[in-house]
N, C-alpha and C positions, 0 to 999 in steps of 0.2 A: 380810698387809696389813690395816689398819684397815678395818672393813666399810663405813663411810661413804665412804672414799676408794675402795675397791675398787668400790663401786657407781658412784661419779662417774667413774672411769677407764674403766669398761665403757661407760658412757654416752657419754663422750668419744670412745672408739674407734669407736662406731657413727656418731656425729656426723661424725667426721673420716675415716671408712672406713679405719681402721687395725686392723681386727679381726684381721688376720694377723700382727701384731706380738707377740712374746711379752710376757709381763707386765712384765719389768723395762724393756724398751724402751718399752712403752706408758706406764709411769709416767714414764719420762724425758721423752717427748713431752708428757704431761700438765703435768708440772712446768714444762717450757719454755713451754707455752702460758700457764699461770697466771701466771708470773713476768713473761714478756715482755708479756703484755697489760697489766700494771700500768704499763708504760713507753710503750706503742704501742697506740693505739686502732683502727687500721684492720685489715682482714682480713689474716691471713697464715697460711702453712703451718707449723705448729710442727715437724712432722717434718724440715723443710728446715733447722732450725736445730740439730738434734742432730749430735753427732759420731758416728762409727762404728768398730767395731773396737777393737783394742788401742792402746797407747801413746798414750792420750788424756790422761795427766797427771791423771786424775780429773776432767776436764772433760767433762761429758755434753751440754752445749749451750752456745752463746754467740751473742751479737749485738753489733753496733756501732751506736750511735744517734748519727747526725749531724743536728743541727738537728731532732730529733724523728722523722727517717726511720729505718728499720731496714734494716741491712746485714750481709752476711756475706762477700761476695766482696771480695777485695782490690782488683780493678780498679774496682769500684764505689765503694769507700771512697776510693780515689785520685781519682776524678772528683768525688765529694762534697767532698773536702777543698780543691778548687780554689776553693770559694766563699770570699767575704770573711768572716773572722771566725766560722768555724763553732763550734758548741758540740758537745763529743763526750762520749759515755758508753760504757763497756764494761761489759757484762752477762755474768757468768760463772755457770754453774748446775751443781751437782752434785746428782744425784738418786739416792737409794737407797730401795728398798722396805723396808729395815730398819725395825723398830719402835722404835728408839732412835738417838740422836746419839752419835758416838764422837770423842773427842778427837783420836785419831790421824788421823782423816780430815780434820779441820780443819788439823792441823799439816802433813801431807803435801800437802794442797792449797796452803796458805800458801807451802811451800818450792817447789813446783812453779812457782806463778805469780810467785814471786820471780825464778826463772830466766827463765821465758818473758816477763815483762814488762820485764825489765832489758835492758841493751844487749849483754850478753856471750853467749858461746856456750851453748847448751843442753846440759847433760852427759847427756842421755838421748836414746834414740831416740824420735821423735814422729810421730804419724800425719799423714796428709795434711791432715785437718781442722784439727788444732793448728797445723801449719805455716802454714796460711791465716790462723789467728788471729795468729800471730806476724808475718806479712806486714802485716796490718792494723795492728797496734801500730806496726811500724817505719814504716809510710806516715804515720800520725798524727803520731808524734814527729818524722819528717822535715819535716813541715810545722808544727811547733809554733809558729813564729812567726806563723802565720795564726789561731791560735786566739783566740776572743773574750775575750780579757783573762784567761783561766784555763787551767790544764791540764785533761786529762780528768778524768772521775770514774770510779772503778771500783767496781761493785757485784758482790759475790759472794754467791750465794745457795746455801745447802746444805739440801736438802730431803729429809724423810724422811716414813714414814707414823707416826712417834712423836708422843707428846704433850708429854712433860716436857722442858724445856730446863733443865737444872741450872746452878747457879752456875759450876761447873768448865767447862762447855761455853760459857757466856758469857765466862768469862775467856779461854778459848782463841781465841774470836772476836776479842776486843779485842787479844790478843797477836799474832794474825795480822794485824790491821789496822796494829799498830805495825811489824811486820816488812815489810809492803808499803810502808809510808810511808817507810822508808828508802831506797827508790829514787828518792825526789824526782821522781816522774814524774806523780803525780795530785794534783790540789787537794783531792780528797775520796776517802775509801775507806771502804766499809762491808762488813762480813762479817755476813751474817744467816743464822740458823738458822730454817728455815721448817717448822712442824709441820702435822700434817694439818688442824688447825682453820684455820690461816691459808692453806693451800692451798684449802680448801673456800671461805673468804671470798674469796679472790682469783679462783677459778673463777666463782662467782656474780656478782662484779664484772665479769668479763670477757663473760659472756654475757647481762648484763641492760642494760637501758636505765637511764638515770640517773634516780632518784626523789629528790626533796629536799623539805625543809620550809623555806620562806623566809619570815622575819618581815618585813612591810612595814607599820611602824606608821603611817606618813604616806602615805596613798593615796586615790585617788577613782576611782568607776567611770566608764568612757567608754561612751556609747550604742552597743551593739552593732549590727551591720549584717549584712546577708545573708552566711552562711557564717561569721560570727564568733559563737561562743557567749558569750563574755565578754571584756571588756577593761578594763585598769586602768592607771593612771598613778601613780606614787609615788616615794618617797624610800627607800633602804635604806643603813644604815650600811656603809661600805666594808669594814670588817674582817668584817662579817657575810656579806657578798657572796662575799668570798675563802673564808671558812671554810665556808660552806654549799654554794656552787655551784661555785666555781672550783677548789678543791683537792680532789684525790680521797682516798681513805682512807690513801695512803702519802705524802701530802704534795706530790704532783706536780700540775701544771696538767692540767685535763681538755681536752685539745686536741680530742676528738671533739665537744665542744659547739659548735665553729666550722665544722663540715662545710658549713652552709648559708650561711656568710659568704663573699662572692665573693672576698675577698682574705685570704690568710693574714697573719700578723704580719709586718710590713715592716721589722722591727729599728728601731734608734733613728735615724730619719730626724728631720727637723726638727720635725715635728708631734709625733711620739712623745717627743722629748727634751723638748718643751714641756710634755707631760703629766707626765713624770717630774720635771721641775723644779718644777712646781706642787706635786707631792705632797711633794717634799722641803723646800719652804717652809713653815715653821710657821703663818705667817699665810694665804698663798694657798690652802693645801689645805682651810682652812675654807670657802672659796668655790668648792671643786671643782664641786660640783652645778649652779652657774650658769655656770661656764666650760667645762663639757664637756657634750657632747650626750647623754652617758649610753648605755644599752644597751637593746636590744629583743629580748624573749624570746618565742618562739612555742612554745606547749606543746599537745599533742594530748590531754592529760589535765589537769584542774585541779579541785581540791577546796579550799574555803576555809573555814577555821575561825577566826573572829574576824579578827585581822590576819595569821594565818598562811596562806600560800599553799602548797599541796601540788602540786608540778609533777612530772609524769611523762611521759617521751618527749618531751623538750623540746630546743630548740636556741636559741643566741644568734645571731640572724640579723643584728645590727648591733651593732657595739662591740667587734670583735676587737682593736682596737689598744689601747682603753681597758682591756680585761680583762687583756690581757698585761702591760701597764705596771702596773696595779694589783696583779697577782700578783707581779711582780718586786719591786715596793716595798711589799710587805705588812708589812714591820717598820716602815715609816714611818706606817703608817695608825693612826688613833685614832678614837674614838667621835664625833668632830666633823667627820669626812670622810664626806660623803654622796654617793651616785650616784643619778641619776634613772633610773628603769627603767619600761619599758613592757612590760606582760605581755598577750599576746594568745593567747586560747584558741580554737583552730580545729581541726577535722579535715578540712576541705575543702582538698585539695592545691593547687587552682587558687588559692584564696585565699592559701595560705601561701606559694606561689611569687610571687604578686603582692606580698605584703608584703615578701618578700626583694628583689624587684627595686626597689620603691619606696624602702625604707629605704636601699638602697645607692646611691641617685642624689643623695645629699647631697653627694658628691664625685664627680669624673668617673670613670665606670666604663665601659670599653669594651664593645663588643657581645661580644667574645671572652670577657671576664670573666664575662658573663651567659649564656653559652651553655649553661652546665650547668643553668640553671633552665628551659630550653625545654621544651616539650611533648614533644619527640623522646624525651627520657628516659623519661618516663612510658609513652609508646608501646612502648619497648623492654622495660620492666619487664613489661607486659602480654603482649608478643609471646613473651617467654621462658617465661611460666608458663601461657598460655592456648593452647588449641589442640593441645597435645602431650600424649601419654599420659605417666604418671609416670615410666617408665623414660628418657624423653627430656626430662624437664622440668629447666630451669635457672632460676636466680633472679639477676636483675640487682638489685644493691644500690645503689639511688640515694642513700641516705643511711646513715650508719654504724649498724650494729647493728640495722637494721630487721627482719632475721629472727632475731636472736639469741634470742628467746624463743618462736620457732615450733618447737614439738617435732616437728612433721611435716615440717620441712625439714631434709634432710641438708647439713650445713654445707660439705661438699666441693662441693656443687652451687651455692653461693653465689659470684658473681663480682663484685668491687667495679668501680668506674668505672676505676681506675688499672690494674687487672688486664685489664679489657676492652680498654682503650686500648692497652696493650702487644700484646695478642694480636692485634687488628684491624691495628695498624701493622706487626707482623711478617708477618702472614699475607696481607694484601691490599694493604698499601702498600710491601711488600718492604723493611722496615726492621729485619730481625732483629738486626743488628749495633749499632743505636743504641738499642734498647729500654733497655740498661743505663744510658744517659745521658738518662733520662726527661725531666727538666725541659728540657734542651737540644733534645730531639727534640720536645716539645710546643711549644716556641716556634717551631720550624722548620715543623711540619706540623700543629700543633693545630687550625688552622682546616678542615682536611680530616676532622676527627673529628665525629661526632653532628650531621651536617648534615641538617636536615629534607628529607625526599624520599629520602634514602639508603634502600636496601633493607634492612630489618631483618634478613632472613635472613642477610646477610653477617656481622653482628655475633653472631647467634645461632651460626653455624657456627664463627666463630673461638672463642666461648666454648666450644663443644662439643668443639673440638679440643684447646683448652688443658685442659679437665676430662680428656679421655682420656689425654693425656701425663701429666698429674698422677696419674692413676689407675695408669698402667703403672709410673711410678716409685715411687709410694707402695706398691704391691703387689710391688715388687721384680721385675716383668717386665723392667724397664729398670734397669741399674745407675744408682745415684744419681749417680755420677761424671759421667754425661752431663747432669746437670741444667743446667750452665752453657750448653749447647748447645740448651737446650728451645725457644727461639724460632726458632732456625735449623731445627728439626725442624718447627715450625708451617709455616714457609714451604716446606720440603721436601715435606710432605704435599700441599699445594696443587699444587706443581709436579709431583709424581709422578701425581697423579690426575686433574689437568685441564690440566696443561702451560702455563697462562696466567701471565703476569707482569704483565698489566694488568687494571684493574678491569673487571668485566663492563659492558657497554655500556648495559644497560637491566635493568628488574626481571625480566623473563622469562629472560634470559641469567644474571643472578645466581641464580635459582632453579634452573636447570638445572645450574649449576656446583656450586652448594652441595648439590644432592641427591646428586651423585656422591661428594662428600666425606663427607656425613653417612651415606651407606649403610655406608661403611667404618668411620668413627668409632664409630658406635653398635653396631658388632658387635665386641666385645672382642677376639675370637680373630683376626678379619681385621686389626683395628688393630695388634695385637701383631705379627702376621706381617709387616705392611707396615714397621713401625718397626724391628724386630729384625733381620729378613732382608734388607731392602732399603735402608733409610735408614742405619741405624748403621754398616754397613761403609764407605759413602761418607764419613760423618762421621769415622770412625776413622782412614781414609786421609789426611784432612785434618789431623786432630789430630797424627798421628804426623809429617807433614811440618813442621807448625808447631813441634812439639816439638824436632825436629832442627835446626830453625833457632833454637832458643833462645827461642821464645815459649811460655809457659804458657798453658794452655787459658783460663783466666779472662780473660787479655788477648786472646787470638786471636779469641774469639768477639765482641769489640767492635770488630773491624776488618773493614772492608768486604771486604778481600782474602779473609778466611775464607768469607764468604757467597758470593763469586764462585767460590772453589775448590769449595765445596760443590755449587753449581749445576753446575759444570763436571763434577765427578765423578758427580752424579746423572744428568746427561745422558748421559755416557759409559756408565754402567752400564746405562742404559735402551736404549742403542743397541746394546750387546753381545748 
């Protein structure tokens, strides 16, 4: 293996706690992380997207992106496809530690994908993982009438530790694209060979915050106030904004820039259609700067060289809708289209959150929308890291990639808001069946999350239990086939150790309950014994019963019946 990549893979294994994986599997996980991170900005477990064993048709990892969210489970894909006009991408990865690219690998992969992505029978035996991918494909194409005006995109990445990509290899890749295009199932197909240099670049991009140099030739300083280091208002050419800030190195929109924006892109509603129509009109778009409120950027690091602003660790806190439309309409932009921009340099978190709240009051925003900006999240962040010794330390990620450049932070101990929400909902609000339908569940019970005054120890305990289950699966103490039932195991651990199905009545009761759980969770041997010997047999009995009734595991775990049966089995085994 190329020495630079070998070093990066070893560091990646340490960060992701994958030290026990053999080299070729570690490289597969590394390649999956590098490639998928170029499509998806949030935290994810790269090992969960690998295939395993034989009969994988040359597919070492895969993911389905629907409206920018990452999926692998067919049942979750089915739920996501129920949305109106979803945008779908399939990402397929083959990773080999070989120091060169081989034409036969590309040809075989193209042939296999031709069978897999088509509508006919697959003439080979396939693994359960690849069968899951076929199910995802079938679900998407069953719902093709719902798609957002276009068929899915297919991205195939062939990664090695080699350097040179010959003309013959490139021709084979183009031939593979033509072969797959004959299926008439994808609007765009790209087959890419990824050498070690590109892997290195993708890895650095994945673990780094965004740093850009933005030219703002028309600008003036705004008097700074307490907690604000510098502030500027100016105009920037729209093509420059797209090229410099909005587009990443692979030509996709940097979705992670909008983490602090209280609303995600709302699609082409009346307002966004108006923005789009303005940009498409050759006359109106020249007035864009006076017809649009522009964007607000908050940066934690700022250097200025003449008219160039060097931004590091920044977010677009207002203007999410404008930015998305600008990116979508980038081919319509000319040097005569300007966007007003407000740049604020601050390292004071209270000031930053105040700016977020203030700038998002220009349109009605509910208290629920702004809940993510309340002090409770900062308190959780401190609670997770302070007051615990290192073996028991976890890191609550309030904003994307805030720990990505911290070499002292083991990445498997970082838990995002979405991950923590799911763990808490499953463990303390008894919703293990609905966490797979996350947006639906948040609408139903989101007001019960992150409420000031709730005991922080409950969230920490949910995070610690989630971490331990991930550790058991990652280190092959628990078969990865049980991963779909992971959130049921969270609920079962609480049921087994404390017996309660109600939230603790007060902070003292919460501390007492959580102490009993944490005593087991932070003891790897005791946790493994609990899960493997006492919980999995109950889960397996329910899985067997559901399978006999024709219900696959991925579907069963999203059914309240499964949760009820598991609780009953666990209660029965406890009573025996």
